[in-house]
N, C-alpha and C positions, 0 to 999 in steps of 0.2 A: 639841836638834838633830836629833832623829829625827822631830819633828812636822812636817807639811806643812800650811801654812796656805792653800794655794791651794784654790779652791772645787772639789770633786770633781764630775765628770760624773754620778755615780750619784745625787746629791741631797743633802739637808741633812746637814751633817757637824758632829758635837759634838767639837770638838777637846779640850775639858777634860772627857773622859769620867770616870765615877766610878771606873774602875779606875786612874786616874792622879792623881786629886784628893786632897789630903791631909786634907780634912774631909768631903766629900760623897761617900759610897760607895753610895747607893741607886740602883737602875736607872732610876727616872724622873727623875733629875737631868739638867737641860739648861742649867744656869747655866755662868757663866764665859765660854767662847768657843764660840759656836755660829754656824756659816756656813750661810746660807740665802739664796735669791733673793728679790727683791721679790715675785715672784709667789707663792712659798711663804708669805711673810709676810702677804700679802693673803688668801690662803686660810684663814689663821687669824684674820683680822680684827685682825692685830697682836696687841699685848699688852693686857691688861685696864687700864682706868683706874682700877680701884678700889685700886691700890696706891700708897702714898706712902711715901718714906723708903727704907730698905734691906731688901731680902730678901723672899722668898716669892713675888715675881711670876713667877719661873721655874717654880716648881712648878705654878701655874695655867696657865701657857703650854704646859707639857707636855700637859695635858688638851686644850687647843686644838689643839695639833699633832697629837695622835692622832685627834681628832674630824675633822680635815681629812683624814684618811687618809694622812699623810705618813709615810714610812719614815725612820728616823734611822740614819745611818751613824757609826761611831766608828773611832778609830785602832786598828791591830792591829800587833803586833810591836814595841811600845815596851818597852824594857828597863829604863827608869828608874823605873818604878812610881810610887809616891806622891811621890818627890822631883822629879817632872816640873814640878809647879807649886808655887810658894811662894805662900802664902795669908796675907797680913798684914792684920790689922785692929787696929792699935794704937789704943786708946782715946783717947790724947792727940792723935794725928794725924788719926783719921777718926771724929770723934764720931757722924757719921750712922749708922755701922755698929752703934752700941751701942743705938740707940733701937728700942724694940719697942712696938708699938701692939696691945693684946690684941684689940680688936674686929676688927682687920684680920687677925690670925693665922688666924682660922677660914676667911677667904676663900680661902685657898691650896687648900682641899679642895673648892671648888666650881668650876664653869666658869661664867665670867661670859658669858652668851649675848647681852648687849645692848652692853657696853662694848667699845671698841677704836678701831680707825682710823676706822670709820664715824661716830663721834660725838666724837671727840678735839677738844678746844678748846685752842688755844695760839697764841702769838705768837712770831715770830722776833725775838729782841732784837738779835742781831749775827751777822755772817758773817766768818770769817777764813779766807783762802786761804793754804795752805802746801803744802810738799812733804814727803812721808814716803818715805824710801828711793828718792827720785827720782820718785815718782809724785804727781801732783797731788791734793790733798786739801782739802775744805772743812769746816771746824768750825762748827757752828751753836750759838748760845747761845739755848735755848728757854725761854720762860716758860710753864708749864702753867697752865690755868685750873682752879681748885678749884671742884668742885660740892659744897658741904657738905651738901646734902639726900642725895645719892647716896654720898658718902664723907665722913662727918663728921670723920673723923681727918685729912684733908688740911689743914684749917684750922690744926691744931696742929703740922703738919710744917714 
């Protein structure tokens, strides 16, 4: 209840900061809930296209974020600590969370200088309009194109 999900005027805001997350306590963590503008996302060239499946993409995104010269803001004065976010990865319910691809793991430590928004290939499968708390929202179902020469693990995902 203490968290504010509105976009702060100061800039990119990491709601799920490491000080509040039950599993990820390292300072370069930017996963979970990160609020940023389209302009900031473009400055980073989006996220890398080299990640398929679950995890590690946000670690690489942090490096893009810093390379773009962006400053990260996080909540302060939150008293709920690690109980702020519940992080469920039930193997029976979310099988994708359990899959680990060894060759992809090393990519989190590199900055992908070529992949991102500028060469992303995808197709919009469907659009669904709905309302969330009275605000209009469009949900897009996207099919990503797999380039098996660039990311051989995507074909197995």
